[in-house]
N, C-alpha and C positions, 0 to 999 in steps of 0.2 A: 503494500499500500504506499509506504514511504518512498520507494522509488518510483511509482507511478505519479506520486505527486511533485516529486522533483522533476520528472520529465515534463509534467504539465506547466511547471513555474518557469523551466526552462524555455520551453516553446513560448510562453507568454511574453519572457524578458526578450527572445529573438523577436518576435512580432514588434515589440515595445521598440527596440533598436532601429528596426526598419523603418517605422513611423517617424521616429525622432530624426533619423538621417536624411529622410526625405524633406521632413520639414526644415531642418538646418541648411539644407542647400539652397533655401528661399529666404533664409533669416538673415538679418544683418546686425551689426554692432554699432550702436551711434557714439560717437566719441565727442566729447566736449574738451576744449582747451581753456586751462584757467592758470593764472599765476599761482606759483606756489609760495612766493615771498622770498625764494633764496635768490641771491643776486650774484652775477658774475659782471664784476665791474659796474657799470651803471644800467646794465640790462636785467630785467626779470627773466629768471629761467622758466620756461613753460613746461607743463607736464601734459599727458593725455590721459584723460581719466573717461572710464566708460561709464556713459550716463543712462542706458538702458537699451532695449532691444525694439526691433521692428521687423517688418518682410515686406518681401515684393508682392503686390497684387496685380501689377502689370509690368512689362519689361523694363521700363523706367521709373515705375511708380513704387513707393514704401508707403505703407501704412505704420503709424505710431502713435503715441501719445503726445499732445501738445507739450506736456510738462517735462518731456525727455529733451526738447530741443530750443528751450528758453533760458535766459539766465547765464549764458556762456557767451565767449568772445567769437566762437566759431564752431560749427557743427560738421564732422565728417562722418562719412558712412563707410564702412569695411564689410563688404560681402564675405560670406564664409568661405565661398568658392574663388575668390579672388585676392590676393595677396595685397593690393593696392587700396588705401582709402580713398574715397571720392568726396568732394564737397557737395553740400546740398546746394542746388542752384535755385530753385523754385518752389513754391506751393500752389498746388493746383485745385486744392480743395480742403475745406476745414469745417468743422463744428465746435466753435469756442464755449458751448455749454456743455458738450459731452467729453472734452478733451480728446478729440480725434483730428487728426492731420494726415493728408497725403501728400507726401514731399516728391520731388523728380530731382534724380541724380543723373550725369552724363554718361552712365553706363547700364548695360541690361544685366537682369538678373532672373531666375526661374521664378514666375509666379505661384504661390501657393493657392490652390484652389479654395473658393469659399463654400462653405456649407450652409444649409438652411437652420438658423439658429431657433426659428419657430418649432422646428420638429424635437427638439432636445427633450428628453424625459428626465424627471427627477431619478437620481442615483446612476444616470448613465455616466461612464467612466470616460475622462477627458484627461488630454496632457498639456502642461503650459511648458514652452519651449524657450529657452534663452540662450543667448551667448555669452560665454564667460571669457575673461581675458580679451583678446582683440586689440591690445594696444598698438600703436602705430608701428613701433619697433618689432612687434612680434611677427614671426612667419606665418602663423595660422591660428585662426581662432577656434576656441573649443566649445562646444555646446553642452547644455545641462537640460534635463526633462524632469518634471515633476508631475506625478500621477494624482489625479483627484477626482471627485465625482460632483456632478451637479447637483446643487443642494436646494437651489430655489430659482424658480422660472416666474417672473412677476411680471404680468402684462403691464404696459404702459410705463414700464421702468427702465431706468438708463442702464442698468447693469444685470448682468448673470450673477448669482452667487454660487461659489464652488466651495465645497468641502477639502480644502488644502492649504499649505502656507507656501507662500511666495517671497523671493526676495525682491528688493527693488531693481535688480536687473532683469526681472521679468516685465517691468513696465513697457508697454509697446509691442511685446513679443505675442506670438500666436498662442491661442489655445486650441488644439485639434482633437479631433475625434479619432476614433478607430479606423476611420476610412483615410485619415491622411489630410483631412479638410479643415479649414480654420473656421471654427465655429464662434470665435470671439477674440478679442484685444484684451490682454491682462493690464489692469492697472494697479498692479501689485498686490500686497496683502490688504488685510483690514485697515486703510490709512486713517480712517476716521477714529477721533476720540469715542469712547464708550459711555454709557451712563454710569458705569461704576469705577470709572478711572482713565484716564488718558493714556495711561500706560499699559492698559490691558492688551494681553496678546490672544487672540481668537485664530482657531484653526480655519478660518474662511479667507476667502480672496473673491475679488470682483473683475468681471470681464465686460467690455462693451460688445453687444451681439454682433455677429457677423454681418447680420441683414442691416444694421446701421452702417457697417462699412460699405455693403453692396449699394445702399441709398446714396451715400456719399459720392461713390464712385459715378453714379449715374448723374451727379451735378458737376463733374470735373469740366472746368473751362479754362479760360485764359490763365496763363502762368502769371503769377506774381513773384517778384523778386524776393527771395528767403529772408534777407536782410531788412527789405522794406515791411514784409509782413510781420516781422517780429517787432516792430516798432508800434503796431497797431495797440491802442490801449487795452483792448479786450485780451490781447494775447500777452501783453506785460503783465497783465493781472497773475498769469500762470507763474511768473518769476517770483512775485511777492508770495503767492501761496505755498511755491516749493521753499522759500525761505521759512514760511510758516511752519510748514510739515517738519523741517529740520530743527527749528527752535521748540517744538512740541517734543519732539523726539528726546531733545536733551533736557526736558521737564523745565524749560524757561517759558512758561505758559503766558506771563504778560508780554514778553516780546513776540511770542507766536501770534497773540491776538492783535497786536499793532500791525503785523504783517498781513494778517487775514484781513483786516480792516482796509488797509491798502490795496489789497485786490479786489476786495468788494467795491471799492470806489471805482475801480478802473472796469470792472465786470460785475454788474449787479445781479447776474443770472446764475451763478455759481453755488447751486443748492449745497454742494459738499463742503463748501467754505464757510457758509452759514451755520451748516450742522457742526462742524468743527469748533468753530468759535462758540457756539452755543455750549457744546461739551465742556470747553475749557472755562467758560464762564461759570458753569454749575460746579466744576470742580474747585474754583476759585470761592465759591460760597455766594454767587449772585444768580439765584435761580430765575429772578424775575427778567433779568438781561438774557439769560439762557433762552427762556420761552420765547422771547421776541426774535431771537435768531432761528429758533425752530419753527416759528410762525413764518418767518421769511423763506427757509428751505422747503416747507410745504407748499409756499405760494409759487416757488419755482417748479417743484416736482411734488404733485399732490399725492404721489404713490411712494414716498420715501419712507420706507417702514422705519428706519432707525429714527427718524426725526419725531415720529409719532411715540415711540415707546421711551424714547429719552424725555420729550415733553411731558408724558405720562408720569414720569419718575419725579419731575420737577414739580409738577403740580401736587404731587403726594407730599413730597418736602414742605410746601406752603400750606398743606391742610386741605387742598382741594382733592379730597379722596375719589369722589365720584368723578369729577374731571379726569383723574389720573386713570381711572379704570375704563372711562370712555376712551381715551386715547390708546392705551394699549391694547383695547378691544378691536380699534380700527386697524392698528398695525397687525394684529392676528388675522383679520379679515383679507389683508392684502397679502400676507405672508404667514400662513398657518405653521411654519418651521422656524419662525422667529423666537427662538427660547428666551432672550431677554425680556420680550414682551409678556410672555407668561410669568416669569420671575417679577417684573416690575407691577404687573397687576397683582400679583399675590401680596407684595408689599403694601399697596394700597388697601386691599382687602383684610390684611392682618389689623390695619389701623381701625376699620370699620368692624372688627370682632367676628369677620365672616371667615371663620377659621376653616370650616370644611371646603368652602371654594377656594381658599388659599393653599389649602394642602393639595387639592386637586391641580391647581396652577403650578405648584412647585413640583409635583410628580410629572406634569408634562415638560417642564423646563428641563429637568434633569435627564428626562428619557430623550429629548432631542440633543442635548449636550450644552455645557456652558463653559465660561472661562473658569480658571481655577478660582478665582476671587469669588465668582458668582457661585460657584459650586458650593463653596464654603458657606456663603450667606443662604443658600437654598436648603442645604442640610440642617444648618443651625435653625433656621427660621420654621422649617416644616416640623422639627422636633418640638420648637417652642409652640406652634399650632396645636400639636397633638397635645402637649402639656396642658395648654390653656383650656383646649376643648374639654380634656379629662376633668379639669377643676369644675367646669361648669356642668359637665355630667354628674361629679360628685355632688354638687350643691343641690341638684335634681333629685338626689336619691338613686340614681343609676350607677351603682358600685361596680357592677361587672362590665359596663362600657368604659367606665372611668379607668379601671385597671388595664383594660385592652389597649387604650390609648397611652397610658404611661408606658406600657410594654413596647408599643409601637414607636414611642420617641426614642428609646434605648438606642436602637442600631443606627438612627439618625445622628445622635450625638456622638456615636462611634466614628461614623463616617467624617463628621464635622471636626473630631479630632485628628483624624488621619489627614485632612487637607487643610487644617489651620495655617495660616501663614505665618505665625508666630506664636512663642509658648505661652503667652497671656491668653490668647484666643483659646488656644488648646486647653488651658486650665480651666477657663469658663465653662467649656463643654464636658470636661471631667467632673466639674461639680454638679452641672444640670443633670448629667446622666446619674450621678450618685443621688441626688435629690428624688429623681424620678424611682430608683430603687428603694429609697428610702419609703417614698410613699406606698409602694407595693408591699412592702416589709410591714407597715402599719396595717394593711388590710388582712394580710396572713397572720399576723399577731392577733388582731381582733377575732379571727375565726378559728383561733387555737392552733393554727399550724406553726408551731414553733420553730421547728427544725428549719422551715422554708424561710421564715421570718429572720432568724439568726444569719442565715447565709446571706441575704438580702442586705440586712444591716451591715453585715461585715464588708460586703462588696461596696455599700455606700461609703462607709469609713474609708476604704482603700481608694476610691475615687476622689473623695474630697481631700485625703491627704496628697493625692498626685496634682490636684489642683493648687494646693497652698505650696507645693514644691516648685510649681511653674510661676506663681504669681502670690508671692505673699502678702500683696496689697488687697487680695479677693476677700472681702468681708463675707460675702455670701458662703465661700467654701469653710470658713472657719465656723458659720452658723450652721451648716449641713453636718460637720464633724461633730459639733456640739449635740444636734439632735440625736444622731447615733449613739453617743456616748451615754445619753438619758436612756436610750432603750437598754443599755448595758448597765444601768443603775450607777453610772460614774458621774454623779451630779457635780461634784466639786470640780473634776476635769471640765465638765461642760459648760460650768459658769467661767472658767478661765477663758475658753474659746469665745464665748458670747462676749465677754469683756473685750477681746480682740476685735471682734466685729463691730463693736459699737465704737471702738476706738477709731477704726477705719472709717466708717459710716455711723456718724452720730445720730443721724435721722433714720435710722434702722428700726423700725416699729416692731417688726417680726422678732428682731433679736431681743429688743427689751421684754416682749411678751413671752418668749421662750425661756429667757433668763428667770422671769419671774414664776414660771413653772418649775424651773429647776430649784430654786430657792424654797418655793412653797412645799416641795418633796422633802426637803432638808428640814422643815419645819420654821423656817425664817420667813414668817407670814408678813411681818411688816416691811421688811426690805422687798419681799415679792409684791406687795400691794403698790409699793413706789414704782416698782418696774412696769406693773400693769397700768399705773396711772399716766406714766411716761409715754407707753406705747399708743394709749387712747389719745393722748395729747397730739401726738405725731399724727395718728392715724384714726380717726373715730369709729373705724369699722371694728377695731379691737375692742371687745368688751372689758370693762375696768376689772372684772373678776371672771376667770375662765369656769 
C-alpha cells in the first residue's frame, strides 16, 4: 500500500513539474533598480532587486500587478527563457481599481493560455508560479511553484480567495489550473490587516480572476509610454500604498496610515487601502475612524467581505452588538466560508448573552479554519459560553444540563492552553478548566459520589496551581485553589489563598464571600460576617449571610 501511494505521489509531482515548467516558460521576473546608499566616489551604486512576477498574455504583452512596477527608478523584464533583461516601453491597458496592468516590451515571449475563472469550483487545486532570483547579473532565472486550493469564489468581487501562503514574489505571477491555464493573477498573500491584528498571518491568498485579464485585453488600445503612465496620479497612489504596506509590516502603524491617506488622495477608488487603513485605526484604538474607512471600502466594493466583518467587530467594540451581528451576517451571506465573520458574530452574541448561538458560530469558525490568535480566542470564548450557559441552567434547576456543559467546556480550555500565545493566557485557561472541574466535583459530592468528587477536586487543584505557576498575579487561580482546599477541610490554608486573591484584586466580591465561608467553618463568625458584608457592599447579589 505504501509503495502504491509513493508511486501515486511521484506521478502527481511529475505532473506538477510539467505544469510548472510550461508556466515558467511564459513567466517573467520584474526587476526594479534602487539606490543602495553605498557610494563609490560621488556616485550611488545601484542594485537590481526582484519586485515580483508576471507572464506573457500575448507575444509582446505581459500581465502583472500595478504595485510591482511603481515606486522605482526603472523597471526591467527578464523572461525565463531569455538571458537578457528588457526595458518596459509602454502600457497598453490597465485597471487602476483592481491593481492590473498590461505592459509592452520589445521582445517576444510564449503566451500562457487564459482559463475561464468562472468555471472554478471550491476545493479545486491550483498552482501559483513565481520566478526566484532573476537578478540582471544571473545567467538563469529559477522558478518556484506553490500548491493551493480555491477557497472562495465570490460573485462581483475583485478577487478569488485561495487556501495557500504566497510570498511577495508571487505578486503579478500566474495562478494556474491542472491544464496549465492561468485562471488568475496573484496579488500575494493576505496583504490586508485583519480584525484581530495587523500582523496576523493567514493561510490565504488572493488572485485577480483571469476573466478580468481577458476583459482588459479586449480594451488594449494605443500604447502609452511607460514613464508617462507612471506619473498619472492614480498610478502614483500605488507607490504610496506600497510604502504603507511596508510600514504596516514593520508595525509602524501611524506612518502606514499617512501613506495610505496619501494614496487615497491620489486614487479614492482603492477599496483595499480604505480597508487596511481602517484595520490600523481599529488596532490603534480608533473604532469610529475604522468604521468610516470600512464604510468607504464598501462604497467602492459592496461585496468586500472582510470590510463587513471587520466593521462588525468595531461596532461590537462600541457597544452596537446588533449592528455587529448584522454586518457579520452580511459577510457570511457573501462568503459562507469567511471564518472570521462567524468568530466576530459570536463575539457580539456573547455580549448579548446569546450563548447557544455564539457556540454555534465558534463551532463554524473553527471548522473552517482560523488564524492562531483567533483560534485561541474561539476555544477560550466557546468554553466561556458553555460555562456561562451552564450557570444559567444551574440557576434554572437543570443540573444535568449544567454538568454536561461544564464537561463540554473542559476540552475547549485544554485546546486554548495548547494554542495560547503566552504563559499568562495559558494560566487563565488552566484556572478556568480547574474551576469547571471544581463545579462538577461539587455536584458529585452532593450526590454522594465521593470518589469521583475527590478526583475532580484534586484535578481542579492541580490546574489552579499550574495557573499560579504561569501567572502569580492571577487572583482567580488563588480563589479556585482556596475553594478546593475547603473541600479537603484545609480552611486555614484556604484563607491564605483568599487573602492573596483579595490583595491582587481588592474588589473581588466572590473571594470575600468564600473567605467568609471558610472563617465561618472555623467558628470565626464575627470575621466571617465582616467578609460577607464586604462582598455584599461590592456586589449586592451576594447575600449578607450564606
